[in-house]
C-alpha positions in Angstrom: -22.8 -133.6 -3.4 -19.8 -131.5 -4.8 -19.4 -131.9 -8.6 -15.6 -132.1 -8.1 -15.9 -135.3 -6.1 -17.6 -136.9 -9.0 -14.8 -135.8 -11.4 -16.9 -133.3 -13.3 -15.7 -129.7 -13.5 -18.0 -127.1 -15.0 -16.2 -124.6 -17.2 -16.2 -121.0 -16.0 -17.5 -118.3 -18.4 -14.9 -116.2 -20.3 -15.3 -112.5 -19.7 -13.8 -109.5 -21.2 -11.6 -107.7 -18.6 -12.4 -104.1 -17.9 -10.1 -101.5 -19.5 -8.9 -100.1 -16.2 -8.0 -103.6 -14.9 -6.1 -104.3 -18.2 -4.1 -101.1 -17.8 -3.3 -101.7 -14.2 -2.0 -105.2 -14.9 0.1 -103.8 -17.7 1.4 -101.1 -15.4 2.7 -103.8 -13.1 4.8 -105.2 -15.8 6.5 -101.9 -16.6 6.8 -100.1 -13.2 8.2 -102.6 -10.7 9.6 -100.0 -8.2 10.5 -96.3 -8.1 13.9 -97.1 -9.8 12.2 -98.6 -12.8 9.9 -95.6 -13.2 13.0 -93.3 -13.0 14.8 -95.3 -15.7 11.9 -94.8 -18.1 11.8 -91.0 -17.3 15.6 -90.7 -17.7 15.4 -92.3 -21.1 12.7 -89.9 -22.1 14.9 -86.9 -21.1 17.8 -88.2 -23.1 15.5 -88.9 -26.1 14.5 -85.2 -25.8 18.1 -84.1 -26.2 18.5 -82.8 -22.6 21.9 -81.6 -21.5 20.9 -81.1 -17.9 18.8 -83.4 -15.8 17.7 -82.8 -12.2 16.1 -85.5 -10.0 14.1 -84.9 -6.8 13.3 -87.9 -4.5 11.3 -88.1 -1.3 10.8 -91.3 0.7 12.8 -93.4 -1.8 10.6 -92.2 -4.6 7.3 -93.4 -3.1 6.2 -90.0 -1.9 7.7 -88.0 -4.7 9.7 -88.7 -7.8 10.4 -85.7 -10.0 12.7 -85.3 -13.0 13.3 -82.1 -14.8 15.2 -81.7 -18.1 16.0 -78.9 -20.6 15.1 -80.9 -23.7 12.8 -80.1 -26.6 9.6 -80.3 -24.5 6.1 -81.6 -25.5 3.7 -79.7 -27.8 0.5 -78.4 -26.2 -1.5 -80.2 -28.8 -0.1 -83.6 -27.7 -0.9 -83.3 -24.0 -4.4 -84.8 -24.2 -3.1 -88.2 -25.3 0.3 -88.0 -23.6 -0.6 -90.6 -20.9 -2.6 -93.0 -23.1 -1.2 -96.4 -23.9 0.7 -96.9 -27.2 1.0 -93.2 -27.9 4.5 -92.4 -29.1 6.5 -90.1 -31.3 9.3 -92.7 -31.9 7.7 -95.0 -34.5 4.7 -95.4 -36.7 5.1 -98.8 -38.4 6.4 -102.2 -37.2 9.3 -101.9 -39.6 10.5 -98.9 -37.7 11.6 -101.3 -34.9 14.5 -102.5 -37.2 16.1 -99.1 -37.2 15.1 -97.7 -33.8 17.7 -95.5 -32.2 15.8 -94.0 -29.3 15.3 -95.4 -25.8 11.5 -95.5 -25.8 9.2 -96.6 -28.6 6.1 -98.3 -27.2 4.5 -95.4 -25.4 3.6 -97.3 -22.2 5.8 -95.7 -19.5 3.8 -92.6 -18.7 0.5 -94.5 -19.2 1.6 -97.1 -16.6 2.7 -94.4 -14.1 -0.7 -92.7 -14.4 -2.5 -95.9 -13.4 -0.4 -96.5 -10.2 0.4 -92.9 -9.2 -0.7 -89.3 -9.5 1.0 -87.9 -12.6 1.5 -84.3 -13.5 3.5 -82.7 -16.3 5.0 -79.2 -16.8 6.4 -78.7 -20.3 7.5 -75.9 -22.7 8.9 -76.0 -26.2 11.3 -73.4 -27.5 8.6 -71.9 -29.8 5.9 -71.5 -27.1 5.6 -68.4 -25.0 4.7 -70.2 -21.8 4.7 -73.6 -20.2 1.7 -75.9 -19.8 0.8 -78.0 -16.8 -1.4 -81.1 -17.0 -2.6 -83.7 -14.5 -3.3 -87.3 -15.4 -5.1 -90.3 -13.8 -5.6 -93.6 -15.4 -4.3 -92.4 -18.7 -6.6 -89.4 -19.1 -6.5 -85.7 -18.3 -8.1 -84.8 -14.9 -8.8 -81.6 -13.1 -6.1 -80.6 -10.5 -8.9 -79.5 -8.1 -12.6 -80.2 -8.0 -14.5 -77.6 -10.0 -11.7 -76.9 -12.4 -11.4 -77.9 -16.0 -9.3 -80.8 -17.2 -7.6 -78.8 -19.9 -3.8 -78.0 -19.5 -3.2 -74.7 -17.7 -0.6 -72.1 -18.8 2.1 -71.5 -16.2 5.7 -70.2 -15.9 8.5 -72.6 -16.8 11.8 -73.2 -18.6 12.3 -74.9 -21.9 12.0 -78.6 -21.3 9.8 -81.0 -19.4 9.2 -81.7 -15.7 7.5 -85.0 -14.8 6.1 -85.3 -11.3 5.1 -88.7 -9.9 3.4 -88.6 -6.5 2.1 -91.4 -4.2 3.5 -94.3 -6.3 1.5 -97.5 -5.8 -1.1 -95.7 -3.7 -3.8 -97.9 -5.3 -1.9 -101.2 -5.2 -1.2 -101.9 -1.5 0.2 -105.4 -2.2 3.0 -104.0 -4.5 3.6 -101.2 -2.0 4.1 -103.6 0.9 6.4 -105.8 -1.1 8.9 -103.0 -1.6 12.0 -102.6 0.6 12.7 -99.6 2.9 12.8 -96.1 1.5 16.6 -96.1 2.0 17.0 -99.2 -0.2 14.7 -97.8 -2.9 16.8 -94.6 -2.8 20.0 -96.7 -3.3 18.4 -98.4 -6.3 17.5 -94.9 -7.7 21.0 -93.7 -7.1 22.4 -96.8 -8.9 20.3 -96.1 -12.0 21.2 -92.4 -12.2 24.9 -93.2 -11.6 25.0 -95.7 -14.5 23.4 -93.3 -16.9 25.6 -90.5 -15.7 28.7 -92.6 -16.5 27.4 -93.3 -20.0 26.4 -89.7 -20.7 29.3 -87.6 -19.4 28.2 -84.7 -21.6 24.9 -84.4 -19.7 24.8 -82.7 -16.3 23.1 -84.7 -13.6 22.0 -83.3 -10.2 19.5 -84.2 -7.6 17.8 -83.2 -4.4 18.3 -84.7 -1.9 21.0 -86.5 -3.9 24.3 -85.2 -2.5 26.0 -88.5 -3.7 25.5 -87.5 -7.3 26.4 -84.3 -9.1 28.2 -84.2 -12.5 29.0 -81.5 -15.0 28.2 -81.5 -18.7 31.8 -81.2 -19.9 33.4 -84.3 -18.4 34.8 -87.5 -20.0 33.7 -91.1 -19.2 36.9 -91.8 -17.2 36.3 -88.6 -15.2 32.7 -89.5 -14.6 33.8 -92.9 -13.3 36.3 -91.3 -10.9 33.7 -88.9 -9.7 30.9 -91.4 -9.2 32.7 -94.6 -8.2 35.7 -93.2 -6.4 39.5 -93.0 -6.7 40.0 -96.7 -5.7 38.5 -97.8 -9.1 39.7 -94.9 -11.2 43.4 -95.4 -10.3 43.4 -99.0 -11.5 41.2 -98.3 -14.6 42.2 -99.4 -18.1 40.6 -98.2 -21.4 40.2 -100.0 -24.6 38.3 -99.5 -27.9 37.7 -102.2 -30.5 35.4 -103.2 -33.3 34.6 -105.9 -35.8 36.2 -104.0 -38.7 39.9 -104.7 -39.5 42.3 -101.9 -38.8 44.8 -102.9 -41.4 44.3 -100.8 -44.6 45.5 -103.5 -46.9 43.0 -106.0 -45.6 40.2 -103.4 -45.8 40.9 -102.9 -49.5 40.7 -106.6 -50.2 37.4 -107.3 -48.4 35.0 -104.9 -46.8 33.1 -105.9 -43.7 29.4 -106.2 -44.1 27.6 -103.2 -42.4 25.0 -105.6 -41.0 27.6 -107.4 -39.0 29.7 -104.4 -38.0 30.0 -103.3 -34.4 32.3 -101.3 -32.2 32.8 -101.2 -28.4 34.4 -99.1 -25.7 35.4 -100.5 -22.4 36.7 -99.1 -19.1 37.8 -101.9 -16.8 40.0 -102.4 -13.8 43.3 -104.1 -13.8 44.6 -106.9 -11.6 45.3 -104.6 -8.7 41.6 -103.8 -8.0 39.3 -106.3 -6.4 35.8 -106.1 -4.9 33.5 -108.5 -3.3 30.8 -107.8 -5.9 31.2 -107.3 -9.6 30.1 -103.9 -10.9 29.1 -104.4 -14.5 27.6 -101.5 -16.6 26.5 -102.7 -20.0 25.1 -100.4 -22.6 24.0 -101.6 -26.0 23.2 -98.9 -28.5 23.2 -96.5 -25.5 20.5 -98.5 -23.7 21.2 -99.9 -20.2 20.6 -103.6 -20.4 21.6 -106.9 -18.8 23.3 -109.9 -20.4 24.0 -112.9 -18.2 25.9 -114.5 -21.0 28.3 -111.6 -21.4 28.7 -111.2 -17.7 29.7 -114.8 -17.1 32.2 -114.5 -20.0 33.9 -111.5 -18.5 33.9 -113.0 -15.0 35.8 -115.9 -16.6 38.4 -113.6 -17.9 39.1 -112.3 -14.4 39.0 -115.7 -12.7 42.6 -116.4 -13.6 43.8 -112.9 -12.6 42.0 -112.1 -9.4 42.0 -114.2 -6.2 39.0 -116.3 -5.4 35.9 -114.3 -4.4 37.2 -111.0 -5.9 35.4 -109.2 -8.7 36.2 -106.4 -11.1 34.6 -103.2 -12.3 33.6 -103.1 -16.0 31.9 -100.5 -18.1 31.1 -101.6 -21.6 29.4 -99.6 -24.4 28.5 -101.7 -27.4 27.2 -100.2 -30.6 25.6 -102.5 -33.1 23.7 -101.8 -36.3 20.0 -101.3 -35.2 18.9 -103.8 -37.8 20.8 -106.5 -35.9 19.2 -105.8 -32.6 15.7 -106.8 -31.3 14.8 -104.4 -28.6 11.2 -105.6 -28.2 11.9 -108.7 -26.0 11.2 -107.3 -22.5 8.5 -105.1 -21.1 11.0 -102.8 -19.4 13.5 -103.1 -22.3 16.3 -104.3 -19.9 17.2 -107.1 -22.2 17.8 -107.1 -25.9 18.7 -109.8 -28.5 21.2 -109.3 -31.2 22.8 -111.3 -34.0 26.1 -113.1 -33.5 26.0 -112.6 -29.7 28.4 -115.4 -29.0 31.0 -114.2 -31.5 30.9 -110.6 -30.2 31.1 -111.8 -26.6 34.1 -114.0 -27.3 35.9 -111.2 -29.2 35.3 -108.7 -26.4 36.5 -111.3 -23.8 39.7 -112.0 -25.8 40.5 -108.2 -26.1 40.0 -107.6 -22.4 42.2 -110.6 -21.6 45.0 -109.4 -23.8 44.8 -105.9 -22.2 45.1 -107.4 -18.7 48.0 -109.6 -19.7 49.9 -106.7 -21.2 49.8 -104.8 -18.0 51.6 -107.1 -15.6 52.1 -110.8 -14.8 51.4 -110.2 -11.1 49.4 -108.0 -8.8 50.9 -105.0 -6.9 50.3 -105.2 -3.2 50.2 -101.8 -1.6 50.3 -100.6 2.0 46.8 -100.1 3.3 45.4 -96.7 2.5 42.6 -95.5 4.9 40.0 -92.8 4.7 40.2 -90.1 7.4 40.8 -91.8 10.7 40.7 -88.9 13.1 42.5 -88.6 16.4 45.2 -91.1 17.3 44.5 -93.6 20.0 45.5 -92.7 23.6 48.5 -94.4 25.2 46.2 -96.3 27.5 45.0 -98.4 24.6 48.5 -99.8 23.9 49.0 -103.4 25.0 51.3 -104.1 27.9 53.5 -106.1 25.5 54.0 -103.1 23.2 54.7 -100.9 26.2 57.4 -103.3 27.3 59.0 -103.2 23.8 59.0 -99.4 23.9 60.6 -99.3 27.4 63.3 -101.8 26.3 64.0 -99.9 23.1 64.2 -96.4 24.8 65.6 -97.6 28.1 69.1 -96.1 27.6 67.7 -92.8 26.5 65.3 -92.6 29.5 68.1 -93.3 32.0 70.2 -90.4 30.7 67.2 -88.1 30.9 66.3 -89.2 34.4 69.9 -88.6 35.7 69.9 -85.2 34.2 66.6 -84.1 35.7 66.2 -82.8 39.2 63.1 -84.2 40.9 61.5 -83.3 44.2 59.7 -85.9 46.3 56.4 -84.1 46.0 56.5 -84.0 42.2 54.3 -86.6 40.5 56.0 -89.1 38.2 55.9 -88.0 34.5 54.1 -90.4 32.1 56.3 -91.3 29.2 54.8 -90.9 25.7 55.6 -93.7 23.3 57.6 -92.6 20.3 55.0 -93.5 17.8 52.5 -91.1 19.5 54.8 -88.1 19.6 53.5 -85.4 17.3 56.4 -83.9 15.4 54.9 -80.7 14.1 55.8 -77.0 14.6 54.7 -73.8 12.9 58.3 -72.9 12.6 59.3 -76.1 10.8 60.3 -76.1 7.2 57.6 -77.0 4.6 58.0 -79.3 1.7 58.6 -76.5 -0.8 61.4 -75.0 1.4 63.5 -78.1 1.0 64.0 -77.6 -2.7 66.6 -75.0 -3.8 65.3 -72.2 -6.0 67.5 -70.3 -8.4 67.2 -66.5 -8.0 64.2 -66.6 -5.8 62.0 -63.5 -6.3 60.0 -61.6 -3.7 56.3 -62.6 -3.8 53.8 -59.8 -3.6 51.9 -59.8 -0.4 54.8 -60.7 1.8 54.7 -59.0 5.2 58.3 -57.7 5.1 61.2 -56.9 2.8 62.9 -60.2 3.9 60.2 -62.2 2.1 58.6 -63.6 5.2 55.1 -64.7 4.2 52.1 -63.0 5.5 49.8 -64.9 7.9 46.0 -64.8 7.2 45.4 -65.0 11.0 46.4 -61.4 11.2 44.0 -60.4 8.5 40.6 -58.9 9.1 38.0 -61.2 10.6 35.2 -62.2 8.2 32.0 -61.8 10.2 28.7 -63.3 9.2 26.4 -60.7 7.7 22.9 -60.1 9.1 20.4 -61.6 6.7 16.7 -62.1 7.2 16.0 -64.0 4.0 14.6 -67.4 4.9 16.4 -69.0 1.9 19.8 -67.8 3.0 19.1 -68.9 6.6 18.2 -72.3 5.3 21.4 -72.6 3.3 23.5 -71.6 6.3 21.7 -74.1 8.5 22.2 -76.8 5.8 25.9 -76.1 5.9 26.0 -76.5 9.6 23.9 -79.7 9.6 26.2 -81.3 7.1 29.3 -80.8 9.3 31.6 -83.8 9.7 33.0 -83.2 13.2 36.2 -85.2 12.8 37.2 -83.8 9.4 36.4 -80.3 10.5 38.7 -80.8 13.5 41.5 -82.1 11.2 41.3 -79.0 9.0 41.1 -76.7 12.0 44.3 -78.1 13.6 46.2 -79.3 10.6 49.8 -78.4 9.7 50.5 -77.6 6.1 53.2 -79.9 4.7 53.4 -79.0 1.0 51.9 -79.0 -2.5 52.4 -82.3 -4.2 50.9 -81.5 -7.7 49.7 -78.0 -8.6 47.9 -79.1 -11.8 46.1 -82.0 -10.0 45.3 -79.9 -7.0 47.0 -82.3 -4.5 48.6 -81.2 -1.2 49.8 -82.8 2.0 48.7 -81.9 5.5 49.4 -83.4 8.9 47.1 -83.8 11.9 48.3 -85.4 15.0 50.3 -88.5 14.0 48.6 -88.9 10.6 49.5 -87.6 7.1 46.7 -86.8 4.6 46.6 -86.3 0.9 43.9 -83.7 0.1 42.4 -82.2 -3.0 43.0 -78.5 -2.2 40.8 -77.5 -5.2 37.7 -79.3 -3.7 38.5 -77.9 -0.2 38.8 -74.4 -1.6 35.6 -74.7 -3.5 33.7 -75.6 -0.3 35.5 -72.8 1.5 34.6 -70.1 -1.0 31.0 -71.3 -1.1 30.7 -71.0 2.7 32.5 -67.6 2.6 29.9 -66.5 0.0 27.1 -67.6 2.3 28.8 -66.0 5.3 29.0 -62.6 3.6 25.7 -62.7 1.7 24.5 -59.1 1.0 27.7 -57.6 2.4 30.5 -58.4 0.0 33.6 -56.3 -0.6 34.1 -55.3 -4.2 36.9 -56.2 -6.6 36.8 -53.4 -9.1 37.7 -54.0 -12.7 39.5 -51.1 -14.4 38.6 -50.5 -17.1 35.3 -52.4 -16.9 35.2 -55.0 -19.7 32.1 -55.5 -21.9 30.0 -58.4 -20.7 29.1 -59.5 -24.2 32.7 -59.7 -25.3 33.7 -62.0 -22.4 30.7 -64.3 -22.9 31.5 -64.5 -26.6 35.0 -65.7 -25.8 33.7 -68.5 -23.6 30.9 -69.6 -25.9 33.2 -69.6 -28.9 35.4 -72.2 -27.1 32.5 -74.5 -26.4 32.0 -77.5 -28.6 28.6 -78.7 -27.6 26.5 -75.7 -28.2 24.7 -77.3 -31.2 22.9 -79.6 -28.8 21.0 -76.7 -27.3 19.3 -75.9 -30.6 20.6 -72.3 -30.6 23.4 -70.7 -32.5 26.3 -69.3 -30.6 25.2 -65.6 -31.1 21.7 -66.6 -29.8 23.3 -68.2 -26.7 25.4 -65.1 -26.1 22.3 -62.8 -26.5 20.3 -65.0 -24.1 23.0 -65.0 -21.4 23.6 -61.2 -21.7 19.9 -60.5 -21.4 19.6 -62.8 -18.4 22.4 -61.1 -16.5 21.6 -57.5 -17.5 17.9 -58.0 -16.5 19.0 -59.1 -13.0 21.8 -56.6 -12.5 20.0 -54.8 -9.6 19.6 -58.1 -7.7 23.2 -59.1 -8.5 24.5 -55.7 -7.3 22.5 -55.7 -4.1 23.1 -59.3 -2.9 26.5 -60.1 -4.4 28.3 -56.8 -5.3 28.3 -58.0 -8.9 27.9 -54.7 -10.7 26.8 -54.5 -14.3 26.1 -51.2 -16.0 22.9 -50.7 -18.1 25.1 -50.7 -21.1 26.5 -54.1 -20.3 29.9 -53.3 -18.7 31.2 -55.4 -15.8 32.4 -53.0 -13.1 33.1 -55.2 -10.2 33.1 -58.7 -8.8 32.5 -59.9 -5.2 35.7 -60.3 -3.1 35.3 -63.4 -1.0 38.7 -63.5 0.7 41.1 -60.7 1.4 44.7 -61.2 0.1 43.4 -63.7 -2.5 43.0 -62.9 -6.2 41.2 -65.5 -8.4 42.5 -66.3 -11.8 40.7 -63.7 -14.0 41.3 -65.9 -17.1 38.4 -67.9 -15.8 36.0 -64.9 -15.8 34.5 -65.6 -19.3 33.7 -69.1 -18.3 32.0 -67.9 -15.1 29.8 -65.4 -17.0 28.8 -68.1 -19.5 27.8 -70.6 -16.8 25.8 -68.1 -14.9 23.2 -68.2 -17.7 22.3 -72.0 -17.9 23.7 -73.3 -14.6 21.9 -70.9 -12.2 18.3 -71.6 -11.4 16.8 -68.1 -11.7 13.2 -69.1 -11.0 13.6 -70.1 -7.3 15.1 -67.9 -4.6 16.9 -70.6 -2.6 18.2 -72.5 -5.6 19.2 -69.3 -7.3 21.4 -68.2 -4.4 22.9 -71.6 -3.9 23.7 -72.2 -7.6 25.1 -68.7 -8.0 27.4 -69.1 -5.0 28.5 -72.5 -6.2 29.5 -71.1 -9.6 31.2 -68.2 -7.9 33.1 -70.6 -5.6 34.2 -72.7 -8.7 35.5 -69.5 -10.3 37.6 -68.8 -7.1 39.2 -72.3 -7.0 43.0 -71.9 -7.4 44.5 -73.3 -10.6 45.2 -72.3 -14.2 42.6 -72.2 -16.9 44.4 -75.0 -18.8 47.7 -76.8 -18.6 50.4 -74.3 -19.6 54.0 -74.9 -20.6 55.8 -75.2 -17.2 59.2 -74.4 -18.8 58.5 -70.7 -19.5 59.6 -68.0 -17.0 56.1 -66.5 -16.9 54.6 -69.8 -16.0 57.1 -70.4 -13.3 56.3 -67.0 -11.8 52.6 -67.8 -12.0 53.0 -71.2 -10.4 55.1 -69.6 -7.6 52.4 -67.0 -6.9 49.7 -69.7 -7.0 51.5 -71.9 -4.5 52.0 -68.9 -2.2 48.3 -68.1 -2.2 47.4 -71.8 -1.6 49.8 -72.1 1.4 49.5 -68.7 3.0 45.9 -67.7 2.2 43.7 -70.7 1.3 44.9 -73.2 3.9 44.8 -70.7 6.8 41.3 -69.7 5.7 40.3 -73.4 5.7 41.7 -73.7 9.2 39.6 -70.8 10.3 36.3 -70.8 8.5 35.3 -74.0 6.7 32.7 -76.4 8.1 33.8 -79.6 6.4 31.0 -81.7 4.9 31.1 -85.5 4.9 31.2 -85.6 1.1 34.8 -84.5 1.1 35.8 -87.9 2.6 34.7 -89.8 -0.5 37.5 -88.8 -2.7 39.1 -85.5 -1.6 40.7 -86.4 1.8 42.7 -89.6 2.1 44.9 -90.8 4.9 48.2 -92.1 3.4 50.3 -92.6 6.5 50.0 -93.1 10.3 53.0 -93.0 12.6 51.8 -95.8 14.9 51.1 -98.1 11.9 54.5 -97.3 10.4 56.1 -98.3 13.7 54.3 -101.7 13.4 55.7 -102.2 9.9 59.3 -101.4 10.8 59.2 -103.5 14.0 58.9 -106.6 11.8 62.2 -105.7 10.1 
């Protein structure tokens, strides 16, 4: 008879779990999905002082998750215990937790990854002569192949660390089957990188294949938000900084605020004009990405009286509190923290945001709908019979006069009438936007085709043919450009009519296609154009000679001297100049052969590649180009080297001044006039002829602002 039926349960013996089982259970608490693994790795990169982070993802991070940084690296002597649990360089005693300022401190992330994936590390410090590669499994070093030793192997590599996670959750099929599709895991990874990129605008983020995310290392928080979340949020963004300390000097003299209770915050948040179905809330406490349901509810309550029901805002909040007041050791993945006076800080932040919103406006601004690129106008057959009847009634008198004046034969077919809202009113002979403004003492612009000042047309210039190239890397880059083609946007650029430049400094212009008007970022379009022209002419560039040839070192010194963040690299400015000069001079033969980028053995810059005839880039940007060619070009891989070099060259060719100049001077007016001429008569015709437009331009660089049929609908109601 069963013992349970008699009400007697025998106690089971207590056993000590195996170490491997303990570690795998702990790994499940830290690494929930690829995005949580990436978050841990990103924080390690930032702790290492990285200024450039590159992420590679395959199959949503399940097949491959790789992150490369240019931080301080890991010492060779520390590699044997790198993936063991509770090994860290961040703290040594429990009291260190009260003043922790780094992201990580427990030393469990890499250990957890080694228990649920195949982990390998490539690292190099600035003092070592080579990089070291090590492989880990279940927290210990393993041999990369059978028969080899487990010791780290010397290899080539840059300063910094590359962490490679392969086959995540290969030994935990239940966790693997519980995950979503690779596309959803990719979206979570992109969300994590985006949030850290917003909070760290001085760090350059890039990825492969992550075309949705690419930031430079010299942007501001507001620029990063515009770049990563789009113009719709950025145009309605407000900025505010506040703290617990009193700003009035008299009050500060009477009573000082206790440092233990001091805090400061910075917020970027949308005004009453922006509304979304889902709230976007980025919260960083002491630079750590965390969640706080208490604070989120309080900020939602602030907007509840401003936005309509169901609408939500965008809020980025960075809160800095004395580390002694924060307990970071309350969650395995550190996504939550506890801190003193949480309710008081939350209330003060909510009040400040509410005051900022109230000071903007007492009502929302309703705008006419702005659409992304819509493509070709609808055919006449799609118009309803009712709308056709309205058109006939409105244009009836005009049609009768036209019919009486025309002579028709019985055999001629009846002409189909085109409704007014679908008539395309463009002509190459029409006046542009600039021609409608009077100019006092207009001067002849160099490059005109005649003495009367008639502008030259690039269509009459020499055809730029694609060079013959047998390098697999270049063929792949050309194929990638073709694969990324957005058919509709490419057709718009091929058949557009230039309307005019709206803002030269902001790189905004108007173009018309069919019955639609578009506002475009001609700087972004030009950058893509010059990149594709560089690919098109690879190995067969014309030369733009520099007479006399300037010293390479002098130009780089000018650019480095203007940089403010060089201290983060750990090198002095003369050392940075030396390293960039050595890099370029050592590769001068390759630069000359492939790019017509000629540097003499003594370090003189003789010529630059000429990407587009009749177009001269702003040579004031040359020092910046030479400086970026050192750290921004991946010199270790052929394909990445060619791609990054051409991207930097395209950025150098983008029209626009080096910085905002005084528009009132005569020299500046002449420069602006020449710049506008090049944009209208050289860049836009070249866009029409050569560019294969990628879909990424639709995100923020090409916006439809008017449609003739839609305007007719608006005015019919009047």
